[in-house]
DOBA-743823 format. One record per residue: x, y, z of N, C-alpha, C, O, CB in turn; residue in three letters. Coordinates in steps of 0.1 Angstrom, whole numbers, plus 5000, padded with zeros to 4 digits. Last residue first. Glycine has a CB too. Example, Ala and Ser with C-alpha at 12.3 -4.5 7.8 and 13.67 -1.06 7.14 Angstrom:
// DOBA-743823
512849785071513749895071512950005079513450115080514149945057SER513249435078512349555078513249675078514249675085511349555090ALA
//
This chain:
// DOBA-743823
770218430683769618410696770418480707770018470719769518260699UNK771518450659770618560662770018550676769318640681769518560652UNK773118230657773818350660772818470664773218560670774618390649UNK771318030649771918020662772418160666772218200678773017920663UNK770718100623769618100633770218110647769718180656768717980631UNK773218060611772618200611771518210621771318310628772018230597UNK773517790614774317880622773818020622773918090632775717880616UNK771717680596771517660610772317760618771717820628771817520614UNK773017780572771617800574771217790589770517870595770717710566UNK775917700573775417830575773917850578773617940585775817920565UNK777417440591776717480579775817600582775117610592775817360574UNK780217540611778817490611778117530598778417650593777917530623UNK783317460624782517510613781117450614781017330616783217480600UNK785917550644784617480645783717540634783317660635784017500659UNK789317510649788317570640787017480643787117360643788717570625UNK792417590665791217510664790117590655790117710655790617480678UNK795917560677794717620670793517530668793717410670795217680657UNK798317490687797117480696795917550690795017590697797417530710UNK799817700664800017610675798817610684798317720688801317640683UNK797417770638798617800646798717690657797917600658798417940653UNK796517620607796217640621797517670629798517610627795617510627UNK795217650576796417680583796017710598795217800601797217810577UNK793617420554793517510565795017540570795817450569792617470576UNK791417280531792817320533792917440543792317540541793617350520UNK788717250532789517130529791017160533791717070537789417080515UNK786917440532787517410545788417290544788817230554786517390556UNK785517680514786517570512787217550526788017640530787517610502UNK783717870522783217760513784217650511783817530508782817810500UNK783018070550783918000541783217890534782217830538785117940549UNK782718350571782018260562783018200552783718270546780818330554UNK783618400604784018410590783218300582783118190586785518380589UNK783418400631782218440624782518450609781618500601781618560629UNK785318310649785618430641784418480633784518600628786818390631UNK783918100661784518200669784918330661784718440666785818150675UNK782717930642782017960654782618080661781818170666782017850663UNK782518000608783417950618782918010631782618130632784917990616UNK780117880586780617990594781417930605781017840612779318070599UNK780017750552780117730566780517870573781117960567781217630569UNK778117650525778917760531778817740546777817710552778317900526UNK778317350505777817430516778717540519779917540517777617340529UNK779317180487778617300482778117380493777517490490777517260473UNK780816970496779416950496778617070491777417070491778916910509UNK783716820490783116950488781616930486781216880476783717030476UNK784616590514784016610501783416750501782716790510783016500498UNK787616490530786416580531785916610517786716660508786816710538UNK789816340531788616270527787316360528786216310529788416140534UNK791816520540792016440528790716380523790616360511793016340531UNK792216820549791216720552791116630540790416670530789816790556UNK795416950556794516900545793516800550793916690555795416850533UNK797017210572796217090573795417070560794817160555795217110585UNK799917310585799217320572798317200571798917090569800117350559UNK800417420618800217310609799517360596798517430597799517200616UNK802717530643801717560633801617450623802617380621802017700626UNK803217340673803717390661802617420651801617350651804717290654UNK802317200695802917330697803617390685804317490686803917330709UNK799117040689800617040690801117180692800317280690801216980677UNK796516980679797016940693798516930694799016830698796316810697UNK794417140662795817130662796317100676796417200684796517250656UNK791317030650792117070662793517040660793916930656791616990674UNK788217100636789617070633790417120644790317240648790017130619UNK784916990629785917040640787317000636787516880632785516990654UNK781817070615783217010612784117080622784217200624783617040598UNK778416990613779517060621780816990618780916870619779217070636UNK775317020597776716960597777617050605777617170603777116940582UNK772016960588772917020597774316950597774316820597772317030611UNK770216820573771016920566772016990575772817080571770017030561UNK770716530591769916590581770716690574771816660568768716660587UNK773516560608772116520611771216600601771016720602771716550626UNK776916500615775816530605774516480609774416370614776216470591UNK780116600624778816550629777716590619777716710615778516600643UNK783616520619782316590615781116520622781216400624782216600600UNK787016590627785916510627784616590623784716710623785616440640UNK790516580633789416640626788216540625788416420624789816680611UNK793616650647792516570648791316650641791116770643792116530662UNK797216660643795916720640794816620641794916500637795916790626UNK799516520648799416650654797916700653797516780662800316750647UNK799516280635800116280648799816410656799916420668801516250648UNK798416330609797616260619798216250633797516210643797516120614UNK798416530587799316540599798616470611798216530620799516690603UNK796516510568797816490564798816490575800016450574798216590554UNK793516330579794316450578795716420574796116300575794316540591UNK790216220577791616190575792316320573791916410566791916090564UNK787716250601788216300588789716270588790416300598787916450586UNK785316050617786616110617787016150603786616080593787616020624UNK781816100622782916040615784116120616784116240617782516020600UNK778416050632779716100636780816030628780715910626780016090651UNK775216140627776216060622777616120625777816240621776116030607UNK772816170654773616230644774716130639775116040647774316360648UNK771416090676771216010663772016070652772016010641769716010659UNK771916280695772516140697772416060684773315980681771816070708UNK772716600681771716500685772416360686773416330680770516490676UNK774416770669774816720682773716630688773916590700775116830691UNK773116860647774316780645774816720658775616620658775416850637UNK771317050655770916910655772016810652771816690654769716890646UNK772217310676772517250663772217100664772717030672773917280659UNK771717390702770817430692771017370678770117370670770917580691UNK773717290720772317280724771317310712770217250712772017380735UNK776117350707775817210711774317190713773717090709776617170723UNK776017630706776017550694775617400696774817350689777517550688UNK776017680733774917720726774817640712773817600708774817860723UNK778617590740777417530747776117560739775317470737777317580761UNK780317750724780217610723779017540728778417460722781517550729UNK779618010734779517980720779417830717778617790709780818040712UNK780217980761778818010757778717980742777617920738778518160759UNK783017950762782117840766780717860761780017770756782017820781UNK783718210753784218080747783317970750782817900740785618050751UNK782518380772782118380758782518260750781818210742782718510752UNK784018290796782518270795782118280780781318190776781818370803UNK786618350802786318230793784818210790784518130782786918110799UNK786418570819787118580806786818470796786818490784788618590809UNK785118670842784418570833785018570819784318560809782918610832UNK785818860861786218880847785418790838785018840827787618860845UNK784918800887784818940882785018950867784519050861785719020890UNK784818590915784418610901784318760898783718840905783018540899UNK786818410935786518550932786118560917786918540909787718650936UNK786118140956786418190943786018340942785018380948785618110932UNK787318080990786318120980786818170967787918230966785418230986UNK787917861009788817910999788017970987788017910976789917810994UNK788017671038787317771031788317851022789317901026786617871040UNK789317341035789217471041788417561033788117531021790717531043UNK789717111020789117091034789017231042788617231053790017001042UNK790617190995789617090996788917081010787717051011790116950992UNK791317490978791517410989790317310991789217350988791717501002UNK791917500943791017530954791217440966791317320964789517530949UNK794717600926794017490932793117540943793617610952795017380936UNK794317860900794917800912794117680917793017660912794917910924UNK792918030883794217980880794917930892796117970894795018080872UNK789718040871790418030883791817960880791817850876789617960894UNK789018260842789218130848789918140862790718240864790018030839UNK786118180847786718300852788018340844788018450839787018290867UNK785217930840784818040831785518170835785518260827783318050831UNK786017770861786717760848786417870839787217910830786517630841UNK784417790883785517880882786217870869787017960866786417870893UNK783517450885783417580892784617670889785717630893783117570907UNK783917280854784117290868784017440873784317530866785417230873UNK782017130829782817250833782817260848781717240854782117380826UNK781716850808781716900822782517030822783617040817782216800832UNK779816680782780916770787780616830801779516850805781116890777UNK779516390772778716470781779716560787780316520797777916380791UNK780216250740780616340751779416390758778416430752781416460745UNK780116090717779716030730779816130742779616090753780615910733UNK782516270699781516170699781316120713782316110721782016050690UNK783116620707783516490702782316390704781316420710784716440709UNK782616870719782116850705782316700700781816660690782816940696UNK783816920743782416970741781816930727780616950725782417120742UNK786316830743785416770753784016810750783016740754785816820767UNK787416990722787316850720786216790730785416720726788616780722UNK787517240734786617220722786417070720785217030717787317280709UNK789417180753788017210758787117190746785917140748787917350764UNK791617160737791217040745789717060750789016960750792117020756UNK791817420726791517300717791017180725790217100720792717270709UNK792317570752791217590743790917470734789717420734791417710734UNK794717530767793417480772792317470761791617380761792917560783UNK796717680756796717530753795317470757794917370751797817460761UNK796617930764795817900752795817750749795017710741796417980740UNK797317840798797017950788796217900776795117840778798417990783UNK798017490804798117630807797817730795798017690783799417670812UNK797117230814796817280800796817440801795817500799795417230795UNK798017200839798217090830797917130815798517070806797216980834UNK797417440851798817400850799017290841800117280834799317360864UNK794617470848795517590847797017560846797717640840795217680859UNK792817290852793517280840794517390838795217400828792517280828UNK794717090876794117100863793017210863792417230874793416960859UNK796217030899796317160893795717170879796217250871797717210893UNK795816800913796716790902796816920894797416930883796316680893UNK794116860935795316770937796316770926797516750928794816630939UNK792117040926792717050940794016970941794917020948791717000950UNK791416960900791817090903792617100916793717160917790617190904UNK790816690902791916730894792416870897793616900896791516710879UNK788516700920789716620923790916680915792016700921789516480920UNK786716870905787116900919788416830923789316890929786016870929UNK788116900872787016870881787516890895788616940897786416730879UNK788916970837789216980852787916930859786816920853789517130856UNK788216900813789616940814790016970829791116990832789917070806UNK786116620803786416740811787916780809788716690805786116720826UNK783316410796784616470792784916600799784016680801784616490776UNK781716130803781916260809783316310805784316260810781716260824UNK780115960778781315970785781416110790781316210782782615930777UNK777315740771777915880772779115870781779215790791776915980778UNK776615490748777015520762777715660762778715680755778015410767UNK775915430722775215540729775615570743775115660749773815510729UNK776715090726776415200716775515310724774615270730775615150704UNK778915020753777715000746777415120736777915230739776514980755UNK782514990748781315050755780115030746780215020734781615200757UNK784514880732784114810745782914870752782314800761785314820754UNK785015020709784814870708784414800721784014690721786114810703UNK785215280717784215250707784015100706782915050703784615300694UNK787415260734786115300739785015260730784015200734786115460742UNK789515200716789115110726787815140732787015050735790215110738UNK789515440701789215310695788715210705787815140703790315260686UNK790515610721789115630716788615510708787415470709789115750706UNK793115510725792115510736790715520731789815450735792415630746UNK794115560699794115430705793115420716792415320717795515390710UNK793915840697793215750688793115610693792015550692793815750674UNK795915920715794415950718793615860709792515810714794116100715UNK798115850701797915790714796415810718795815720724798815850725UNK797916020679797915870677797615800690796815700690799215820671UNK798416270689797016230686796916080684795816020686796616300673UNK800916210715800316280703798916230700798416140708801216280691UNK802816280745802116190736801516280725801616400725801016110743UNK804216480758804616340760804016240750804516140748804316300775UNK803416740758804316700748804816560749805816520743805516790748UNK801416820775802816820780803816780770805016780773802916730793UNK799216770760799516910763800916920768801517030766798516960774UNK799316490760799516560747799916710750800816760744798216550739UNK798816440787800116400782800416470768801516510765800216250780UNK796116530788797216590796798616560791799416650790797116550811UNK795016340771794916480768796016560775796716640770793516540770UNK795416110787796116120774796116270769797116320764795516030763UNK793716160808795116150810795916160798797016220798795416020817UNK791216160794791716280801793216280803793916370801790916300815UNK790915900786791016000776791616130782792516190776789616040770UNK790715770811791815740802792015850791793115890789791415610795UNK788415890823789715910829790815880819791815960818789815820841UNK785615970817786615950806788015970812788816050806786416040794UNK783015830836784115920835785115880824785315760822784915930849UNK779715770822780915730830782015830827782015910817781315590826UNK776115770820777515830817778515780827778215750838777415980817UNK774015620828773915690815775315740811775615740799773015810816UNK773815290843774315430843774215490828774415420818775815430848UNK773015020842772015130842772515270842771715360840771215110854UNK774814830837774114830850773114940852772514950862775214830861UNK775914890814774914780813774314760827773314680828775714650810UNK777515090824776415120814775415010814774215030813777015150800UNK779414970839778515060845777315090836776215120841779315190849UNK781014830821779914750828778914840836777814800839780514650838UNK783015000813781814980804780714910811779514920807782214900792UNK784415240833784115100833782915080824781815130828783915040847UNK785515450852785915430838785715280834786715210833787415480835UNK783515640874784115510870784415510855783615570847783115390874UNK781215790887782615810888783315680886783715610896783115890901UNK778315790867779215710876780615770875781215790865779215560872UNK775215940866776615960862777515880872777415910884777016110861UNK771915920856772915870865774315880859774515830848772615720868UNK768716080857770016070851771116020861771116070872770516200844UNK765315960860766616020865767815990856767815900849766815970879UNK762115980861763115950851764416030854764516150851762516000837UNK761115840893761215950883762215910873763115830875761616080891UNK760615590904760215710911760115830901759215910902761115740923UNK761815410888760415400889759815520896758615550894760115270897UNK764515470892763915520879762315500879761615560871764515450867UNK765015330915764915480915764215530903763515630904766315540917UNK765215070905764215100915764015250915762815300916764715060929UNK767215080887765915040882764815080892763715120888765814890878UNK769315140905768915240894767515200889766715300886770015230883UNK769414910922769215050927768715140916767715210918770515100932UNK769914690905768714700913768414840917767214890917768814610925UNK772314770893771214730884769914740892768914790887771414580880UNK773914820916773514930907772414890898771514980896774714970898UNK774214560926773514660934773014770925771914820926774514710945UNK775614440906774214390908773514490917772214500915774214250913UNK778214560908777314590897775914550899775014630895777814510884UNK779214680941778914570931777914610920777014690922778314460939UNK781414970943780114910947779814800936780014820924779015010948UNK783515110932783715030945782514950949782614880959784215120955UNK782715260911783415140908783615050920783914930919784715170902UNK781815490923780815400918781415260915780815160916780115450906UNK782915710936783515580937782515470933782415370940784115560951UNK779915890936781315890939781715740941781015660946781615970952UNK777615970911777915870922779415860924780115820914777315740919UNK775216200906776516170902777016090914776916130926777516300900UNK771716170898772816150908774116140900774216080890772616030916UNK768716370891769616260890770716260900770716340909770216250876UNK767116580896766916510883767916400881767916330871767116610871UNK765316690925766516660918766216570906765216500905767516590927UNK763516810942763116800928764316760919764416800908762616930922UNK763016630973763616740965763116720950762516620947765116750966UNK762016410984761916530992762516650985762516770990762616511005UNK762316200967761016230971760916360979759816420980760516120980UNK765016190962764116190951762816240955762116320948764016050944UNK766016160988766316290980765416300968765116410964767816290976UNK765015910994764616031002764916160994764016240994765516031015UNK766215740977764815770975764415890983763615970978763915650979UNK768615720990768615790977767215830974766915930968769215700967UNK767815581012768415711014768415791001768115911001769815711020UNK767115341000766015421007766515561009765815661009765615361020UNK769515240992768515280982767515370988767115460982767915150976UNK770615191018771215291009770215330998770215450995772515231003UNK768814991027768915111034769515221025769015341025769615101047UNK769414781009768114841009768114981016767415071011767114741016UNK772114741018771814781004770414841003770314950997771914650994UNK771714661044772414781041772114831027771914951025773914761043UNK770414421038769714521046770314661044769714761042769514491061UNK772414271027771314311018770514421025769914501018770414191015UNK775814281029774614291037773514351029773514471026774914391050UNK777814301012777314171013776014171022775314071023778314081020UNK778714561013777614531004777214391003776414350995778114580990UNK779514761039779514611036778414581026777214571031779414531048UNK781515051037780214991038780314841033781014811023779115071031UNK784315191054783815111043782515041046782314981056784815011039UNK784415531065784415391069783715311057782715351052783615361082UNK786615821068785515741062785515601068786515561074785615741047UNK788815961075787516021079786315941073785215991074787516171074UNK790915831064790715801078789415871083788915841094791815851086UNK792015751038790615811040790215781054789115721056789615751030UNK794315651029794415751040793115821042793015931048795515851036UNK793015331022794215421020794315521032794315471044794115501007UNK789815291036790715271025791815371025791515491027790015271012UNK788715151067788815261058789915231048790815161051789015391065UNK786614931087787714961079787615101071786515151070787814851068UNK785814911121785314941108786514991099787315071104784215051108UNK787314641140787214791137786614811123787014731114788514861139UNK788014381145786614421147786314571144785214611146786114391160UNK790514301140790214351154788814391156788414431167791214461158UNK790514261113790714141122790414181137790214091145792114081120UNK787914491102789214431102789314321112788314281118790414531104UNK784814501085785514501097786914441095787114351087784814431108UNK782314701068783414601067784314611080784514721084784214611054UNK779014761081780414801078781314681077781114581084780914901088UNK776514711091776614771078778014791073778214831061775814901078UNK776614631117776814521107776814581093777014501083775814421109UNK775914851132777314831130777614721120778714711115777914781144UNK773615051131773714931123775214901121775714911110773014951109UNK773815251150772515191149772615061141771814971143771615281142UNK776615331148776015291161774715211160774415121167775715421170UNK777015361122778015291129777515251143778015151149779315381131UNK775015531113774815391111775915311119775615191122775015351096UNK775815791116775015731127774815581125774415511135773615801127UNK779315841110777915821105777115751115777515661122777915751091UNK781915891115781015891127779515891122778615951129781216011136UNK783215881091783815801102782915801115783115721124785115851106UNK780915851063781815921072782215841084781515741087781316061076UNK780815561042780215671049781315751056782515711056779115621059UNK781315441009781715451023781015571029780515661022783315481023UNK779815420985780915320988781315321002781715221008782115360979UNK778015630981777515500987778615400990778315300997776615440978UNK777515930979778715860983778315730989778315721001779615950993UNK776516170953776216070963777415980966778215950957775015980959UNK775616490942776716390944776316290955775716340965778016460947UNK772716560922773516570935774516460935774316350930772616570947UNK771516780896771916640901772716660914773416760915772616560891UNK769116960878770016960890770216810894769316730895769317030902UNK768517160848768317040857769417040868770417120868768516910849UNK766717440835767917370839767617250847766517250853768917470846UNK764617610829764817490821766117420824766417330816764817540806UNK764217800848765017840836765217730826766017740817766317900840UNK762917660867762217770861762917820848762217880839762017890870UNK765017500877763917440868763117550861762717530849763017360877UNK766317690892767017630881765917570871766017590859768017520885UNK764417750912764917850904765617800891765417850880765917940911UNK764117490924763017560918763417670908762917680897762117620929UNK766717450933766217360923765017430916764917420904765717230929UNK766717660953767717660942767217570930767317610919769117600947UNK764717560969764517690963765517700951765217760940764717800973UNK765917330979764817320970764517450963764017440952763517270978UNK767817450995768217370984767117360974767317370962768817240988UNK766217571015767117661006767517580994767517640983768417701014UNK765117351026764217441019765017531010764617570999763417531029UNK767317241038766617161027765717261019765717251007765817041033UNK769717511044768617411047768117341035768417371024767517481055UNK773217561043771917611044770917501048771317401055771417671031UNK775917491044775417531031774017591032773617671023775317411022UNK776317411070777317501064776717561051777017681048778617431061UNK774517201075774117341078775117451073774717571073774017351093UNK773916961051775017031058774617171062774417251053776317021050UNK770916781056771716881048772716941057772516971069770716991043UNK770216421056770216551062771116651053771816601044770816551076UNK770616151051769316211048769216351056768116381061768116121053UNK773016051058772716051044771416121041771116161029772515901039UNK775416181078774016151078773516161063773516271057773216251087UNK778116211073777716171086776216131087775816061096778016271096UNK780416151046779016181050778616131064778716011066778016131039UNK782816261032782716191045781416221051781316301060783916231054UNK783016431010782816281008782916201020783116081019783816240997UNK783816681017782416661013782016511013780916471015782216720999UNK786016681044785716641031784216631028783516571036786516511027UNK786616961067786416831063786116811048785916901041785316771071UNK787217201079785817181075785617041070784417001069785517281064UNK790017181086789017251095787617211092786817181101789117401094UNK791416861078791417001078790317061088789916991097791217061065UNK789316581080790516641073790416791073789416851069790616591058UNK788316411109788116511099789416561093790316591100787316631105UNK788116221128789116201118789016301107789616281096789016061112UNK784816311134785816221138786816201126786416161115785316081142UNK782916451119783916521127785016441130786216481130783216581139UNK781416431086781816371098782916461105783616531099782416231096UNK779016661073780416601072780816551086780616621096781416701066UNK775716651058776616691069777916601068777916491063776016661082UNK775316671021775016621035776016671045777116721042775016471034UNK775916740996775316851004775016801018774316871026774116900997UNK778516680973777716630984777216740993778016830997778416520992UNK778316910945779116820953778216780965777316860969780516880957UNK775816940921776216980934777116870941776616760942775117020943UNK775517020888775916910897776516970910777517030910776916810890UNK773217140866774017180878774317050886773316990890773417290886UNK772817160831772617080844773717120854774817130851772816930841UNK773317360812772017290812771817210825770617210830772017190801UNK774717670804774717560813773317490814772317560815775217600828UNK774817910790774417780783774517660791774317550786775317760771UNK775118150801776318090795776017960787776817920779777418070806UNK772618180812773018270800774218210793774318220781773218410804UNK772918010834771917980823772318060810772218000800770518020828UNK774818160848775218030843774217980832774617920822775217920854UNK773218380855774518400847774918260840775318260829775618450856UNK771218270870770918330858772118350849772018340836770218470860UNK772818160892772118070883771718140870771918080860770818020890UNK774018320911774718290899774018210888774418200877776018220903UNK772318340932772518460925773218440912773118520902773218560933UNK772618090945771418110936771618240928771018240917770218120945UNK774818110962775018050949773818090940774118110928775217900950UNK773518210985774518290978774718240964774918320955775818300986UNK771817990991771218120988772218210981771818280971770818191001UNK773717790997772817770986772217910981772117940970771717670989UNK777017931006775617881009774817860996775217920985774917971018UNK779318071009779417931008778017861010778017751016780417871017UNK780018341012779118281021779218131021779018061031777718331019UNK781718380990782218401004781318341014781818291024782318551006UNK781118100967780918240972781618260986782018160992779418280973UNK782217850962781617930951781418080955781618160946780317870947UNK783117670981784017770976783417870966784117960961785217700969UNK780817520987781617580998782517690993782617800999782517471004UNK780017420962779217520969780017590980779817710982778017450975UNK781017360933781717350946781117450955781617560956783217360945UNK779217230908779217330917779917290930779417200937777717370920UNK779817160874780017110888780117230897780917320896781317020889UNK777617130848778517230855778617190869777617180876777917370853UNK777116950818777116950833778017060838779217070833777416810838UNK774916940789776216960795776016960810774916970815776917090790UNK773116800760773316870773774716890777775716870769772616800784UNK772016650740772716780737773016870749773016990748771816860727UNK769916510764770416510751770916650747770216750750769416460741UNK768616530789770116540789770716540775771916560773770716430797UNK765916480785766316620789767816640789768316750790765816650803UNK765616210780765716300769766116440772766716510764764316310762UNK767715980796766616080798766716180787767816230784766716150812UNK768715720772768915810783767715910785766915920776770215900780UNK769515390761768515500762768815590774769115540785767015450763UNK771915260740771515290753770515410753770815510747772715320762UNK771615020715771615160718771115190732770015150736770715240708UNK773514720722772214790719772314940722773114980731771014730725UNK775514560730775914680721774614750716774714830707776714630709UNK774314370745775414440751775714570743776114670748776714360752UNK772614250726772014330737773114420744772814530748771514230748UNK774514130709773614230704773014320715772914440714772414170696UNK775613940727776414050721775614160716775914280718777313990709UNK773313780732774013860743774813970737774914080743774813760751UNK772913680706771913760712772513850723772113960725770713680717UNK775213530703775013650694773913740700774013860698774613600680UNK774713340722775913420723775713550715776013660720777113350719UNK772413220712772413280725773513380727773413490732772313180736UNK773413110688772413220687772313290701772113410701771013150684UNK775212920698775713030690774713140690775113260691776012980676UNK773412750711774412820719774912940711775113050717775512730723UNK772012650688771312730698772312810707772012930710770512630707UNK774112520676773512630669772712720679772712840678772512580658UNK774712320694775712420691775112540684775512660687776812360682UNK772312170693772712240705773712350703773612460708773212140715UNK
//
């Protein structure tokens, strides 16, 4: 009996750490978050569509649209309200356009080989969602019988996941978008607030409709065993901010990354970012948390490290150096695209170099300045990429102590310099180098 129990335990461990399978269209991919309200003066799908060719040229693979459903009026925050207070799960916010307009955006993106995912808010509805009248039992209630809301989210109401009919109804609303649009997946808001068993059933059901990608706003390994492809890297993000502020160093980041490798399933993707809609509006990321040139090495990290599914937020390529209003109209002005060449170089390398395949071998490189410098390599067949980052405000003389001279010639992604010795480097404060073995890099640079 003990032997049988031991084998069952080992089998469960093996299953928990089995290679997670993802939609193949997301491999070597990236995500660009679209704040449709602020993206143009018009704030519509049609106006945004004019930017799709530009984003495609920059190397964007997947467009994530913040919630596109109507917004509740009762308890509304500000003039226009929060995207995340949904009044009708199967309708389109007229502020943005029509369902036909949105499908046209998807059609245009698909024609360029891009994918589209939409933001979904299943943890809570808006404060005047039609379900409050048609299905009052779908909601959690306080001692007075009023539908609950969390913290200061007075424009929302908490859904009751003990109600199986509500669960089925929520799955059906998500099916609506799968069946009435050409979306390729979902980013799910407050995914951590919904039971795991719901996600297991929901995701398996929806994947029968189409091979979809699922991103959870959650920093939780159980989301992956429930069916999610990617989760938020909140812990890593906060350490990156602390390093930029001089409060922590690479050793602190190593601790978090080691924890991720030991607790998440093999192949579990992590959404890495330097900003997103929440962090930009409420915490001034990345223009204040990683100001000026400090942003660059952290962005290189998010686009090249192990397990990464990198995210770029609306306007980071400009860059927008202010917090975008969340509940009011506050359009982005695009004219310089100053960071676009930087992102384009990294996104194209990631997409075209097989060292970024999921099956590539990733390894950290030992350095002589482990508190200030991070180095790692990715290898797949003959393709090899080496990244060296100085995450400090002082210049560093760097030695890659366990890097073996492989006889390859490398080209540095940004300077285009050809080098054969990358074992010893000088990096300025917040400096970075991205080296790729030259046969592949020559092909990439001609595209």
